[in-house]
C-alpha positions as CSV (number, residue, x, y, z in Angstrom):
1,X,42.2,4.3,43.9
2,X,38.6,5.2,43.4
3,X,37.2,8.3,45.0
4,X,33.6,8.5,46.0
5,X,31.9,11.9,46.1
6,X,28.4,13.1,46.8
7,X,26.7,15.8,44.7
8,X,23.3,17.3,44.5
9,X,21.5,17.7,41.2
10,X,18.2,19.3,40.4
11,X,16.4,17.1,37.8
12,X,13.0,17.4,36.3
13,X,11.2,14.1,36.4
14,X,7.8,13.5,34.9
15,X,5.3,11.5,37.0
16,X,3.4,8.6,35.4
17,X,0.3,10.9,35.5
18,X,2.1,13.6,33.5
19,X,3.3,11.1,30.9
20,X,-0.2,9.7,30.5
21,X,-1.7,13.2,30.3
22,X,0.7,14.2,27.6
23,X,0.0,11.1,25.5
24,X,-3.8,11.6,25.9
25,X,-3.5,15.3,25.0
26,X,-2.3,14.4,21.5
27,X,-5.1,12.0,20.6
28,X,-8.0,13.1,18.5
29,X,-11.5,12.2,19.7
30,X,-11.8,9.0,17.6
31,X,-8.5,7.6,18.9
32,X,-9.3,8.8,22.4
33,X,-12.5,6.7,22.5
34,X,-10.5,3.7,21.4
35,X,-7.9,4.4,24.1
36,X,-10.6,4.6,26.8
37,X,-12.1,1.3,25.7
38,X,-8.7,-0.3,25.8
39,X,-8.1,1.0,29.3
40,X,-11.5,-0.2,30.5
41,X,-10.8,-3.7,29.1
42,X,-7.5,-3.8,31.0
43,X,-8.7,-2.3,34.3
44,X,-11.8,-4.0,35.7
45,X,-12.4,-1.2,38.2
46,X,-12.7,1.5,35.5
47,X,-16.1,1.6,33.8
48,X,-18.5,4.0,32.2
49,X,-21.5,5.4,34.0
50,X,-23.9,2.9,35.4
51,X,-26.4,2.6,38.2
52,X,-24.2,0.4,40.4
53,X,-21.2,2.7,40.4
54,X,-19.7,5.1,42.8
55,X,-19.3,8.6,41.4
56,X,-15.8,9.9,40.7
57,X,-16.0,12.1,37.7
58,X,-19.0,14.3,37.2
59,X,-19.4,16.2,33.9
60,X,-21.3,19.1,35.5
61,X,-18.5,19.5,38.1
62,X,-15.8,19.8,35.5
63,X,-17.3,22.8,33.8
64,X,-19.2,24.4,36.6
65,X,-19.6,28.2,36.0
66,X,-19.1,31.1,38.4
67,X,-21.9,33.6,38.5
68,X,-19.7,36.5,37.4
69,X,-17.9,34.7,34.6
70,X,-18.8,33.1,31.3
71,X,-15.5,31.3,31.1
72,X,-15.5,27.7,32.6
73,X,-13.8,27.2,35.9
74,X,-13.1,23.9,37.7
75,X,-15.2,23.4,40.8
76,X,-13.4,23.6,44.2
77,X,-14.1,19.9,44.9
78,X,-12.5,18.8,41.7
79,X,-9.5,21.1,42.1
80,X,-8.9,19.8,45.6
81,X,-9.1,16.2,44.5
82,X,-6.6,16.6,41.6
83,X,-4.2,18.8,43.6
84,X,-4.0,16.1,46.2
85,X,-3.3,13.3,43.8
86,X,-1.4,14.8,40.8
87,X,1.9,16.4,40.3
88,X,0.5,18.6,37.5
89,X,-0.4,22.1,38.7
90,X,-4.1,22.8,38.5
91,X,-3.4,26.5,38.2
92,X,-2.7,25.7,34.5
93,X,-6.3,24.6,34.1
94,X,-8.1,27.6,35.6
95,X,-8.4,30.3,33.0
96,X,-10.5,33.3,33.5
97,X,-11.2,36.2,31.2
98,X,-13.4,39.3,31.5
99,X,-14.7,39.0,27.9
100,X,-18.5,38.7,28.2
101,X,-19.2,37.3,24.8
102,X,-18.2,33.7,25.6
103,X,-19.7,31.0,27.8
104,X,-19.7,27.2,27.7
105,X,-22.4,24.7,27.0
106,X,-23.1,22.3,29.8
107,X,-21.9,18.8,28.9
108,X,-24.9,17.2,30.6
109,X,-27.3,17.3,27.7
110,X,-29.6,14.4,27.1
111,X,-31.4,15.8,24.1
112,X,-31.3,13.3,21.3
113,X,-31.1,16.0,18.6
114,X,-27.8,17.3,20.1
115,X,-26.0,14.1,20.0
116,X,-23.3,13.9,17.4
117,X,-23.3,10.5,15.7
118,X,-20.7,9.5,13.1
119,X,-22.0,7.6,10.1
120,X,-20.7,4.1,9.6
121,X,-19.8,3.4,6.0
122,X,-18.8,0.0,4.7
123,X,-17.0,-0.1,1.3
124,X,-15.1,-2.8,-0.6
125,X,-11.5,-2.3,-1.3
126,X,-10.3,-1.7,-4.9
127,X,-8.9,-5.2,-5.0
128,X,-12.2,-6.8,-3.8
129,X,-14.3,-4.8,-6.2
130,X,-12.2,-5.5,-9.2
131,X,-11.9,-9.2,-8.3
132,X,-15.7,-9.4,-8.1
133,X,-16.0,-7.8,-11.5
134,X,-13.4,-10.1,-12.9
135,X,-15.3,-13.1,-11.7
136,X,-18.3,-12.0,-13.8
137,X,-16.2,-12.2,-17.1
138,X,-16.0,-15.4,-19.1
139,X,-12.3,-16.3,-18.4
140,X,-10.3,-19.5,-18.3
141,X,-8.5,-20.5,-15.2
142,X,-5.3,-19.2,-16.7
143,X,-6.8,-15.9,-17.6
144,X,-8.3,-15.5,-14.1
145,X,-4.9,-16.2,-12.5
146,X,-3.3,-13.6,-14.8
147,X,-6.1,-11.1,-13.9
148,X,-5.6,-11.7,-10.2
149,X,-1.9,-11.0,-10.5
150,X,-2.5,-7.7,-12.5
151,X,-5.1,-6.4,-10.1
152,X,-2.8,-7.2,-7.2
153,X,-0.1,-5.0,-8.8
154,X,-2.3,-1.9,-9.1
155,X,-1.3,1.1,-7.0
156,X,-3.6,3.2,-4.8
157,X,-4.5,5.4,-7.8
158,X,-5.6,2.4,-9.9
159,X,-2.5,2.4,-12.2
160,X,-0.3,-0.6,-13.1
161,X,2.9,1.0,-12.0
162,X,5.5,0.8,-9.2
163,X,8.0,3.1,-7.5
164,X,11.0,3.8,-9.6
165,X,12.9,5.8,-7.0
166,X,12.1,5.4,-3.3
167,X,13.7,8.7,-2.5
168,X,11.3,10.9,-4.5
169,X,8.6,8.3,-5.0
170,X,8.8,8.6,-8.7
171,X,6.8,5.8,-10.4
172,X,7.1,3.9,-13.7
173,X,4.8,1.5,-15.5
174,X,5.0,-2.2,-14.8
175,X,5.8,-3.9,-18.1
176,X,3.9,-6.8,-19.5
177,X,7.2,-8.8,-19.8
178,X,7.8,-8.5,-16.0
179,X,4.3,-9.8,-15.2
180,X,4.8,-12.7,-17.6
181,X,8.2,-13.6,-16.1
182,X,6.7,-13.5,-12.6
183,X,3.9,-15.9,-13.5
184,X,6.3,-18.3,-15.2
185,X,8.8,-18.3,-12.3
186,X,6.4,-18.4,-9.4
187,X,3.5,-20.4,-10.7
188,X,5.5,-22.6,-13.1
189,X,3.0,-22.1,-15.9
190,X,3.4,-21.4,-19.6
191,X,2.0,-17.9,-20.4
192,X,2.9,-15.4,-23.1
193,X,3.1,-11.6,-23.2
194,X,0.1,-11.6,-25.6
195,X,-2.1,-13.5,-23.1
196,X,-1.1,-11.0,-20.3
197,X,-1.8,-8.0,-22.6
198,X,-5.2,-9.5,-23.5
199,X,-6.2,-9.9,-19.9
200,X,-5.0,-6.4,-19.1
201,X,-7.3,-5.0,-21.8
202,X,-10.3,-6.9,-20.2
203,X,-9.4,-5.4,-16.8
204,X,-9.3,-1.9,-18.4
205,X,-12.9,-2.5,-19.4
206,X,-13.9,-2.8,-15.8
207,X,-15.2,0.1,-13.7
208,X,-14.2,2.8,-12.8
209,X,-13.1,3.8,-16.3
210,X,-9.4,4.2,-16.5
211,X,-8.5,1.5,-14.1
212,X,-5.5,-0.6,-15.0
213,X,-3.8,2.1,-17.1
214,X,0.0,2.2,-17.1
215,X,0.3,6.0,-17.2
216,X,-1.9,9.1,-17.3
217,X,-2.1,9.2,-21.1
218,X,-3.4,5.7,-21.3
219,X,-5.8,6.4,-18.4
220,X,-7.4,9.4,-20.2
221,X,-7.6,7.5,-23.6
222,X,-9.4,4.6,-21.9
223,X,-12.0,7.0,-20.4
224,X,-12.6,8.9,-23.7
225,X,-12.9,5.7,-25.7
226,X,-15.4,4.2,-23.3
227,X,-17.6,7.3,-23.4
228,X,-20.9,6.3,-25.1
229,X,-20.8,9.5,-27.1
230,X,-17.3,8.9,-28.5
231,X,-18.5,8.5,-32.1
232,X,-21.3,11.2,-31.8
233,X,-19.6,14.0,-30.0
234,X,-16.8,15.7,-32.0
235,X,-15.3,17.3,-28.9
236,X,-14.7,13.9,-27.4
237,X,-13.2,12.5,-30.5
238,X,-11.0,15.6,-30.9
239,X,-9.9,15.2,-27.2
240,X,-9.0,11.6,-28.0
241,X,-6.8,12.6,-30.9
242,X,-5.1,15.3,-28.8
243,X,-4.3,12.9,-26.0
244,X,-3.2,10.1,-28.5
245,X,-1.0,12.2,-30.8
246,X,-0.2,15.5,-29.1
247,X,-0.1,14.7,-25.4
248,X,3.3,16.4,-24.8
249,X,2.1,19.6,-26.6
250,X,-1.0,19.6,-24.4
251,X,1.0,19.2,-21.2
252,X,3.2,22.1,-22.2
253,X,0.2,24.1,-23.3
254,X,1.5,24.6,-26.8
255,X,-2.0,25.3,-28.2
256,X,-0.8,26.9,-31.4
257,X,0.9,23.7,-32.5
258,X,-2.2,21.6,-31.7
259,X,-4.4,24.0,-33.7
260,X,-2.0,23.9,-36.7
261,X,-1.6,20.1,-36.7
262,X,-5.2,19.2,-36.2
263,X,-6.5,22.1,-38.4
264,X,-9.3,23.0,-35.9
265,X,-10.7,26.3,-34.6
266,X,-9.8,27.7,-31.2
267,X,-13.5,27.0,-30.2
268,X,-13.1,23.4,-31.1
269,X,-9.8,23.1,-29.2
270,X,-11.4,24.8,-26.1
271,X,-14.3,22.3,-26.2
272,X,-12.0,19.4,-26.5
273,X,-9.8,20.6,-23.5
274,X,-13.1,21.0,-21.5
275,X,-13.8,17.3,-22.0
276,X,-10.2,16.4,-21.0
277,X,-10.4,18.5,-17.8
278,X,-13.5,16.5,-16.6
279,X,-11.7,13.2,-16.9
280,X,-10.6,11.3,-13.7
281,X,-6.9,11.3,-13.3
282,X,-7.0,8.9,-10.3
283,X,-9.7,6.2,-10.9
284,X,-8.6,4.2,-7.8
285,X,-8.9,7.2,-5.5
286,X,-12.5,6.4,-4.7
287,X,-11.4,3.3,-2.9
288,X,-9.1,5.2,-0.6
289,X,-9.5,3.5,2.8
290,X,-7.0,5.8,4.5
291,X,-9.4,8.6,4.9
292,X,-10.5,9.0,8.5
293,X,-13.8,10.5,9.4
294,X,-13.4,13.9,11.1
295,X,-15.0,14.1,14.5
296,X,-15.1,17.7,15.8
297,X,-13.7,18.1,19.3
298,X,-15.8,21.2,19.7
299,X,-19.2,22.5,18.6
300,X,-19.2,26.3,18.2
301,X,-22.5,28.1,17.8
302,X,-23.5,31.8,17.7
303,X,-26.8,33.0,19.2
304,X,-28.9,36.0,18.1
305,X,-27.0,38.3,20.3
306,X,-23.7,37.5,18.6
307,X,-22.5,35.6,21.6
308,X,-20.2,32.6,20.9
309,X,-21.0,29.3,22.6
310,X,-18.6,26.4,22.7
311,X,-19.5,22.8,23.6
312,X,-16.8,20.2,24.1
313,X,-17.7,16.9,22.4
314,X,-18.7,14.3,25.0
315,X,-16.1,11.9,23.6
316,X,-13.4,14.1,25.0
317,X,-14.9,14.0,28.6
318,X,-16.7,10.6,29.1
319,X,-18.3,10.0,32.5
320,X,-15.9,7.5,33.9
321,X,-16.5,5.8,37.2
322,X,-15.1,3.2,39.6
323,X,-16.9,0.0,40.1
324,X,-18.7,0.0,43.6
325,X,-18.1,-3.8,44.0
326,X,-14.4,-3.4,43.9
327,X,-14.5,-0.4,46.2
328,X,-16.4,-2.5,48.7
329,X,-13.8,-5.2,48.4
330,X,-11.0,-2.7,48.8
331,X,-12.5,-1.5,52.1
332,X,-13.2,-5.0,53.2
333,X,-9.6,-6.3,52.8
334,X,-7.8,-3.1,53.8
335,X,-7.0,-4.1,57.4
336,X,-7.0,-7.9,56.9
337,X,-4.1,-10.0,58.2
338,X,-4.5,-12.9,55.8
339,X,-1.9,-13.2,53.1
340,X,-4.4,-14.0,50.4
341,X,-6.5,-11.0,51.4
342,X,-3.5,-8.8,51.4
343,X,-2.6,-9.9,47.9
344,X,-6.1,-9.2,46.8
345,X,-6.0,-5.8,48.4
346,X,-2.7,-4.9,46.7
347,X,-4.1,-6.0,43.3
348,X,-7.3,-3.9,43.7
349,X,-5.3,-1.0,45.1
350,X,-3.0,-0.9,42.1
351,X,-5.9,-1.0,39.7
352,X,-7.7,1.7,41.8
353,X,-4.6,4.0,41.6
354,X,-4.3,3.3,37.9
355,X,-8.0,4.1,37.3
356,X,-7.8,7.3,39.3
357,X,-4.7,8.4,37.4
358,X,-6.5,7.7,34.1
359,X,-9.6,9.6,35.1
360,X,-7.6,12.6,36.3
361,X,-5.6,12.6,33.0
362,X,-8.8,12.6,30.9
363,X,-10.3,15.4,33.1
364,X,-7.2,17.5,32.7
365,X,-7.0,16.8,29.0
366,X,-10.6,18.1,28.6
367,X,-10.0,21.2,30.7
368,X,-6.8,22.0,28.7
369,X,-8.5,21.6,25.3
370,X,-11.4,23.7,26.4
371,X,-9.5,26.7,27.6
372,X,-7.3,26.6,24.5
373,X,-10.4,26.6,22.3
374,X,-11.9,29.4,24.4
375,X,-8.8,31.5,23.9
376,X,-8.8,30.9,20.1
377,X,-12.4,31.9,20.0
378,X,-11.7,35.1,21.9
379,X,-8.7,36.1,19.7
380,X,-10.5,35.2,16.4
381,X,-14.0,36.3,17.4
382,X,-14.1,38.6,14.3
383,X,-13.7,35.6,12.1
384,X,-16.4,33.6,13.8
385,X,-18.8,36.5,13.8
386,X,-18.3,37.2,10.1
387,X,-19.3,33.7,9.0
388,X,-15.8,32.6,8.3
389,X,-14.4,35.6,6.4
390,X,-10.7,34.8,6.2
391,X,-9.8,38.4,5.9
392,X,-11.0,38.8,9.5
393,X,-8.4,36.3,10.8
394,X,-5.9,37.9,13.1
395,X,-2.2,36.9,13.1
396,X,-1.8,34.3,15.9
397,X,1.0,31.9,16.7
398,X,1.2,29.1,19.3
399,X,3.2,31.3,21.6
400,X,0.3,33.8,21.8
401,X,-2.0,31.1,23.1
402,X,0.7,29.7,25.4
403,X,1.4,33.1,27.0
404,X,-2.3,33.8,27.4
405,X,-3.1,30.7,29.3
406,X,0.2,30.2,31.0
407,X,1.2,26.9,29.4
408,X,4.2,25.7,27.5
409,X,4.2,26.0,23.7
410,X,4.7,22.3,23.3
411,X,1.6,21.6,25.3
412,X,-0.5,24.0,23.1
413,X,1.1,22.3,20.0
414,X,0.0,18.9,21.2
415,X,-3.4,20.1,22.0
416,X,-4.3,21.6,18.6
417,X,-2.8,18.8,16.6
418,X,-5.5,16.8,14.8
419,X,-8.3,18.6,16.7
420,X,-11.3,20.2,14.9
421,X,-14.1,22.6,15.7
422,X,-17.5,22.5,14.0
423,X,-18.9,25.9,13.2
424,X,-22.2,27.1,11.5
425,X,-20.1,27.6,8.3
426,X,-17.9,24.5,8.3
427,X,-15.5,22.3,10.1
428,X,-12.0,23.7,10.8
429,X,-8.8,22.2,12.1
430,X,-7.5,24.2,15.0
431,X,-4.2,24.7,13.2
432,X,-6.1,26.7,10.6
433,X,-6.5,29.7,13.1
434,X,-2.7,30.1,13.5
435,X,-0.8,32.2,11.0
436,X,2.1,34.6,10.9
437,X,1.7,38.3,10.4
438,X,2.5,40.7,7.5
439,X,2.7,44.4,7.9
440,X,0.7,46.5,5.3
441,X,1.7,49.9,3.9
442,X,-0.6,51.5,6.5
443,X,1.3,49.8,9.3
444,X,-1.4,47.3,10.2
445,X,-0.6,43.7,10.9
446,X,-2.6,41.2,8.9
447,X,-2.7,37.4,8.7
448,X,-0.9,35.7,5.8
449,X,-4.2,33.9,5.2
450,X,-5.7,37.3,4.3
451,X,-2.8,37.9,1.9
452,X,-3.3,34.5,0.3
453,X,-7.0,35.2,-0.1
454,X,-6.3,38.4,-1.9
455,X,-3.6,36.8,-4.1
456,X,-6.0,34.0,-5.0
457,X,-8.7,36.5,-6.0
458,X,-6.3,38.3,-8.3
459,X,-5.3,35.1,-10.0
460,X,-8.9,33.9,-10.3
461,X,-9.9,37.1,-12.0
462,X,-6.9,37.4,-14.4
463,X,-7.2,37.1,-18.1
464,X,-6.5,33.3,-18.6
465,X,-5.2,34.0,-22.1
466,X,-2.5,36.2,-20.6
467,X,-2.1,35.1,-16.9
468,X,0.0,37.3,-14.6
469,X,3.6,36.4,-13.9
470,X,4.9,36.4,-10.3
471,X,6.5,39.8,-10.9
472,X,3.2,41.2,-12.1
473,X,1.4,39.7,-9.1
474,X,4.0,41.3,-6.8
475,X,3.2,44.7,-8.3
476,X,-0.6,44.2,-8.1
477,X,-0.3,43.1,-4.4
478,X,1.8,46.2,-3.6
479,X,-0.9,48.4,-5.2
480,X,-3.3,46.9,-2.7
481,X,-1.1,47.7,0.2
482,X,0.6,44.3,0.7
483,X,4.4,44.8,0.5
484,X,5.6,41.3,-0.2
485,X,8.5,40.0,-2.3
486,X,8.2,38.0,-5.4
487,X,9.6,34.9,-3.7
488,X,6.9,35.2,-1.1
489,X,4.3,35.4,-3.9
490,X,5.8,32.2,-5.4
491,X,5.8,30.5,-2.0
492,X,2.1,31.4,-1.3
493,X,1.1,30.4,-4.8
494,X,2.7,26.9,-4.4
495,X,1.1,26.5,-1.0
496,X,-2.3,27.1,-2.6
497,X,-1.4,24.6,-5.4
498,X,-1.6,27.3,-8.1
499,X,0.7,26.7,-11.0
500,X,3.0,29.2,-12.7
501,X,1.6,31.6,-15.3
502,X,2.6,29.4,-18.3
503,X,0.5,26.5,-16.9
504,X,-2.5,28.7,-16.1
505,X,-2.8,29.8,-19.7
506,X,-6.1,29.0,-21.5
507,X,-7.6,29.8,-24.8
């Protein structure tokens, strides 16, 4: 026999507004603009600022300042509106601090010179560019078909190779035989390995030099051989011989063996290696279409009085409105008894609620981002006032910001992800300002970025003929007051893409 019982449980349930807010919080400016356009296309009531619109979201209201504070505070009208319609506490979005060195820039700024416009760049893909060059060669129909197949097999770096192992993404050259077999099987044509090899050589004569190589060695040889000074400059011809006959010795930096076998002086070897270092190891990288333009979410400036000013990019807080025509229709059909009018009212009302939710989520996103950036600027003010001196960075983790502004760590993490600030000395990802701390001999806590900077300076100034080992670096760091272990030295070195001592050795 089944027993029915009643029990009470306290569950945390996210409202639709909260879910939308969290998703919008993660988006960088570029993707946010696309998301807003998508919402406007789906909801006819939601539009950008226009003369025939009823005002719902005012940029000046959102960051209205109190007379006694230089930190932005939401106006009472906006606070009241959101508190009545959202389940997210607005107390989270009101952050005040007594620090007088910070104030906001008003978003309502119509000066053309202050508008941030992203350049639009149109480039051909690697495949399109190489196919255009291939079409300019005098080729038979068969050769053109072979060339098309070879170009289609090139990887993103411009090499004729494929992944050997999907687990570690190790790559191996694509053999001429496999291309020949593919053409015979799929196109039912008679083609030989010699014909495929011949077309590959023609592709390797295209630009950029090194394209179509099957490995790094062949890529470097192609570039050296195509150098117009190949027969005039001894350094280039020596570099060619080293790559051709002593590539393994070069990789392992066994310079003594190369000097002995080629019977050249250390100066000649150094000149040849200089030529090699200036070759392009990834000729296809210039066609990389995966690179996204960085749109700063904040503009940070410093005035003559060393006061930091922060401006939120307008793309993060667009002036969204509700269409007045639909608002008139909503009022007109509100008390109607006709079924058709009721259906129209319900449709408009649902779109109205959705638009209001979206506007509120955008507003809260902007307020959250702004106060997080203000807190970062406050904690890292020494860095900003020193023109980006990394030694001035203070240790700071996500929890520090979360505790300061009364938010959850996950909210701060979502907020800083893929967000950038433009400063007078460069553009920085917000994640850059977070780092763990290391205690020096004097008992002071410093950022690990400062430690990395000191470590990098030591390595840059070392004698390249006798580079420091990790053990020696550990000792030198201790002499400077940084008590860190050898394994930490190795970890920081790898994070900065600095090779071990043996591979840093030069003549």
